[in-house]
C-alpha positions in Angstrom: -14.7 19.9 -36.6 -16.5 16.6 -35.8 -20.0 16.0 -37.0 -22.6 15.0 -34.5 -22.3 11.4 -35.8 -18.6 11.3 -35.6 -18.7 12.8 -32.1 -21.2 10.2 -30.9 -19.1 7.3 -32.3 -16.0 8.7 -30.7 -17.7 9.1 -27.3 -19.1 5.5 -27.7 -15.6 4.2 -28.3 -14.2 6.1 -25.3 -16.9 4.5 -23.1 -16.1 1.1 -24.5 -12.4 1.4 -23.7 -13.1 2.9 -20.3 -15.3 -0.2 -19.5 -12.3 -2.5 -20.0 -10.3 -3.2 -16.8 -6.5 -2.5 -17.0 -4.6 -5.1 -15.0 -1.0 -5.5 -13.9 -1.3 -9.3 -13.7 1.9 -9.8 -15.6 5.1 -7.8 -15.0 6.3 -7.5 -18.6 10.0 -7.4 -19.4 11.1 -4.5 -21.5 13.1 -5.2 -24.7 14.8 -3.0 -27.2 14.3 -3.6 -30.9 17.5 -3.0 -33.0 18.9 -3.9 -36.4 21.8 -6.4 -36.3 24.5 -4.9 -38.4 26.1 -8.2 -39.3 22.9 -9.8 -40.6 20.9 -6.7 -41.4 17.9 -8.3 -39.7 15.7 -7.0 -36.9 16.5 -8.4 -33.5 15.5 -7.7 -29.9 18.0 -7.0 -27.1 16.5 -8.5 -24.0 18.6 -9.0 -20.8 21.8 -8.4 -23.0 20.7 -11.3 -25.3 20.1 -10.6 -29.0 17.1 -12.7 -30.3 15.8 -12.7 -33.8 12.2 -11.3 -34.2 9.3 -13.6 -35.1 8.7 -11.6 -38.3 12.4 -12.1 -39.3 12.1 -15.8 -38.7 8.9 -16.1 -40.7 10.2 -13.8 -43.5 13.4 -15.8 -43.9 11.6 -19.2 -44.2 8.6 -18.1 -46.3 7.9 -19.2 -49.8 8.4 -15.8 -51.7 7.0 -16.9 -55.0 3.6 -15.2 -54.6 5.4 -11.9 -53.7 7.7 -12.2 -56.7 4.7 -12.9 -59.0 2.8 -9.9 -57.6 5.8 -7.6 -58.1 6.2 -8.8 -61.6 2.5 -8.1 -62.3 2.4 -4.6 -60.9 6.0 -3.6 -61.4 8.8 -3.1 -58.8 8.2 0.6 -58.4 4.4 0.3 -57.9 4.9 -2.6 -55.6 7.2 -0.6 -53.4 4.8 2.3 -53.3 1.9 0.1 -52.2 4.1 -1.6 -49.6 5.3 1.7 -48.1 1.8 3.2 -48.0 0.3 0.1 -46.3 3.2 0.0 -43.9 2.7 3.7 -42.9 -1.1 3.3 -42.6 -0.6 0.2 -40.5 1.8 2.0 -38.2 -0.7 4.9 -37.9 -3.6 2.5 -37.2 -1.6 0.8 -34.5 -0.8 4.1 -32.8 -4.4 5.1 -32.6 -5.3 1.7 -31.1 -2.5 1.8 -28.6 -3.6 5.3 -27.5 -7.2 4.3 -27.2 -6.4 1.2 -25.1 -3.9 3.1 -22.9 -6.4 6.0 -22.6 -4.0 8.5 -23.9 -5.3 11.5 -25.9 -3.9 11.3 -29.5 -4.7 12.4 -33.0 -2.9 12.4 -36.4 -4.1 15.0 -38.8 -1.9 13.9 -41.7 -3.5 12.3 -44.7 -2.2 8.8 -43.7 -3.5 9.4 -40.1 -7.0 10.3 -41.3 -7.0 7.1 -43.4 -6.0 5.0 -40.4 -8.2 6.5 -37.7 -11.6 5.2 -38.9 -9.9 1.8 -39.4 -8.8 1.8 -35.8 -12.3 3.0 -34.6 -13.9 0.1 -36.5 -11.6 -2.4 -34.6 -12.5 -0.7 -31.3 -16.2 -0.7 -32.1 -16.4 -4.3 -33.2 -13.2 -6.2 -32.2 -12.7 -4.9 -28.7 -16.3 -5.4 -27.4 -15.6 -8.9 -26.0 -12.4 -7.7 -24.2 -12.9 -7.7 -20.5 -9.4 -7.1 -19.1 -6.2 -5.8 -20.6 -2.9 -7.2 -19.3 -0.6 -5.3 -21.7 -0.5 -3.3 -24.9 2.4 -3.4 -27.4 4.1 -6.1 -25.2 7.5 -7.4 -26.0 7.6 -11.2 -25.6 10.5 -13.5 -25.8 11.3 -17.2 -25.6 14.8 -17.2 -23.9 17.6 -18.1 -26.3 15.2 -18.5 -29.2 13.2 -15.5 -30.4 11.3 -12.4 -29.5 8.6 -10.1 -30.8 6.0 -7.6 -30.0 2.3 -8.3 -29.8 -0.4 -5.7 -30.0 -2.6 -6.9 -27.0 -2.6 -9.4 -24.3 -6.0 -9.6 -22.7 -9.0 -11.5 -21.4 -11.2 -12.0 -24.4 -14.6 -13.8 -23.9 -13.2 -15.2 -20.6 -10.0 -16.6 -22.3 -6.5 -15.3 -21.8 -5.6 -14.3 -25.4 -3.0 -12.8 -27.7 -4.5 -10.2 -30.1 -2.9 -8.8 -33.2 -4.3 -5.9 -35.2 -3.8 -6.0 -39.0 -4.6 -3.6 -41.8 -5.1 -5.0 -45.3 -5.8 -3.4 -48.7 -8.5 -6.1 -49.3 -10.4 -8.8 -47.4 -8.4 -11.8 -46.3 -9.1 -15.5 -46.7 -8.0 -17.8 -43.9 -5.8 -19.8 -46.2 -3.8 -16.6 -47.0 -2.8 -15.8 -43.4 -0.7 -18.7 -42.1 2.0 -16.3 -41.0 -0.5 -14.4 -38.9 -1.4 -17.7 -37.1 2.2 -18.6 -36.7 3.0 -15.2 -35.1 0.2 -15.6 -32.6 1.4 -19.1 -31.8 5.0 -17.9 -31.2 3.8 -15.1 -28.9 1.5 -17.4 -27.0 4.3 -20.0 -26.5 6.7 -17.3 -25.3 4.1 -15.8 -22.9 3.3 -19.1 -21.3 7.0 -20.0 -20.9 8.1 -16.8 -19.3 5.0 -15.9 -17.3 3.5 -19.3 -16.5 0.3 -18.3 -18.2 -2.3 -20.3 -20.1 -2.9 -18.5 -23.3 -5.8 -20.4 -24.9 -6.7 -18.2 -27.8 -5.3 -16.0 -30.5 -7.4 -13.4 -32.2 -6.5 -11.6 -35.4 -8.5 -8.4 -36.1 -8.3 -7.1 -39.7 -9.7 -3.9 -41.2 -9.5 -2.6 -44.7 -9.5 1.1 -45.7 -13.2 0.8 -46.7 -13.8 -0.4 -43.1 -14.5 -4.0 -43.9 -13.7 -5.8 -40.6 -12.7 -9.5 -40.3 -11.8 -11.6 -37.3 -9.9 -14.9 -37.2 -9.6 -17.0 -34.0 -7.5 -20.0 -33.1 -8.0 -21.8 -29.9 -6.7 -24.7 -27.7 -5.8 -27.8 -29.8 -5.6 -25.8 -33.0 -3.3 -23.2 -31.4 -1.1 -26.0 -30.3 -0.9 -27.2 -33.8 0.3 -23.8 -34.9 2.9 -23.8 -32.2 4.2 -27.1 -33.7 4.3 -25.5 -37.2 6.1 -22.4 -35.9 8.8 -24.5 -34.2 9.4 -26.2 -37.6 9.9 -22.8 -39.2 12.2 -22.0 -36.3 14.3 -25.0 -37.1 14.4 -24.0 -40.8 15.6 -20.5 -39.8 18.5 -22.0 -37.7 19.4 -24.2 -40.6 19.6 -21.2 -42.8 21.4 -18.8 -40.3 23.8 -21.0 -38.3 26.3 -23.7 -38.8 25.6 -27.0 -37.0 27.6 -26.0 -33.9 25.7 -22.8 -33.4 22.4 -24.5 -34.1 23.0 -27.0 -31.4 23.3 -24.2 -28.8 19.9 -22.7 -29.5 17.8 -25.3 -31.3 14.5 -26.6 -29.9 12.6 -28.9 -32.2 8.9 -29.4 -32.5 9.4 -32.9 -31.2 11.1 -31.5 -28.1 8.3 -29.1 -27.5 5.6 -31.8 -27.7 7.6 -34.1 -25.4 7.4 -31.4 -22.7 10.2 -28.9 -23.5 
């Protein structure tokens, strides 16, 4: 049973979400996420085209040394336990947030669910306050022929069309640690603008730890364009890893092409 304080916080969050306008401004294309049996990687099937996910691209082109050092420090088994627990908690937190935003009643009474719920409520209480209009939640985005992914929220945030990603973390983040978060945001913004003719000017990353420490990182306008440039370079790297030159020529777009108007 909820305490009076918990009940008030819940009701406040419900009022906050109900204040946000739900819009059908963009008619989002549905995609199906599958595992490619040949490569073992996550891909999206969109209009009968299989596209690598943004997270697959970033994972394949990332310097893995920090992760290797961490696993060596804590041990392979402990590292796997931490990874799995964090992944389950993150999934549960996203489910709470998606349900709140879509105004669907939902609860998770499991241990992991009860860890995730206050984290989601902190993001709602602090992070969603500047959101005026929601265009889509858990939106599949794709850049035809290149990549696809799923972003947590597309919305009007402080009068700017924005891509929002929710993240859970075991400890507070420093900006210099989260390059891949910015690259994800940039990839999603670029795909959204290309397919829907939008002008996504801002990316917002909302992070919460289990002890309810909330952080927010924003990237806008010129800086967002720089991250797009960086993502396209990582995309080039991915094609070099995955395809021979003939296949690469079919799908490749370089950062230089993009900034020359591609």
